[in-house]
C-alpha positions in Angstrom: 0.0 0.0 0.0 1.2 3.5 -0.7 0.3 5.7 2.3 1.3 9.3 2.5 2.2 10.7 5.8 0.6 14.1 6.4 3.1 16.8 7.4 2.9 20.5 8.0 2.0 22.6 5.0 4.8 24.9 3.9 2.8 28.0 4.7 1.5 26.8 8.0 2.3 29.2 10.8 3.1 28.0 14.2 0.8 29.4 16.8 2.8 31.4 19.3 1.7 32.2 22.8 0.8 35.8 23.5 3.8 37.3 25.3 1.6 39.8 26.9 -0.6 37.2 28.5 1.6 37.0 31.6 3.4 39.3 34.0 6.7 37.8 32.9 6.0 38.5 29.3 5.0 42.1 30.1 8.2 42.7 32.1 10.3 41.2 29.2 8.6 43.5 26.7 9.2 46.5 29.0 12.9 45.5 29.3 13.1 45.2 25.5 11.7 48.7 25.1 14.0 50.1 27.6 17.0 48.7 25.8 15.8 49.8 22.4 15.2 53.4 23.8 18.7 53.3 25.4 20.2 52.5 22.0 18.2 55.1 20.3 16.2 52.6 18.2 12.9 53.7 19.7 12.2 57.4 20.5 12.1 57.9 24.3 8.5 59.4 24.1 7.2 56.4 22.2 9.0 54.0 24.6 7.5 55.8 27.6 4.0 55.6 26.0 4.4 51.9 25.3 5.7 51.1 28.8 2.7 53.0 30.3 0.3 50.8 28.2 2.2 47.7 29.2 1.9 48.7 32.8 -1.9 49.1 32.4 -2.1 45.7 30.8 -0.1 44.3 33.7 -2.5 45.8 36.2 -5.5 44.3 34.4 -3.8 40.8 34.4 -3.1 41.2 38.1 -6.8 42.2 38.8 -8.0 39.2 36.7 -5.7 36.8 38.6 -7.0 38.2 41.9 -10.6 37.8 40.8 -10.0 34.2 39.8 -8.4 33.6 43.2 -11.4 35.0 45.0 -13.7 32.8 43.0 -11.6 29.7 43.9 -11.5 30.7 47.5 -15.3 31.2 47.5 -15.7 27.7 46.1 -13.4 26.2 48.7 -15.2 28.1 51.5 -18.6 26.8 50.2 -17.1 23.2 50.1 -15.7 23.6 53.6 -19.0 25.0 54.9 -20.8 22.0 53.3 -18.5 19.6 55.0 -19.3 20.9 58.5 -23.0 20.2 58.1 -23.0 16.7 59.4 -20.8 15.2 56.7 -18.3 12.5 57.5 -14.7 12.3 56.4 -12.5 9.3 57.1 -15.3 7.7 59.0 -15.6 10.5 61.6 -18.0 13.5 61.7 -16.3 16.8 60.7 -16.4 19.6 63.2 -15.3 23.1 62.7 -12.3 22.5 64.9 -11.2 19.4 62.9 -11.6 21.3 59.7 -9.4 24.2 60.9 -6.8 21.7 62.3 -6.6 19.9 59.0 -5.4 23.1 57.2 
């Protein structure tokens, strides 16, 4: 049998991660802009504007991460509260004191 193995097409582009989707990526971009401005490759005013925008993006990422953490903590609190309502873990009833001691 003559089977062809499918490979990547010549024009297929690899999908890159968005470098601005993390705090590390934003810091790396700020550093790149600083170096470019220091070498005179980017005008100082443009670099300042871009760094300001990157800072704002970083703040939004931080707020999003904080919001996600609050949601997870709320879910954990709801689970923990449900466990104290007469539920049993490891064959013993869970009390508030045991729940606190476990953490």
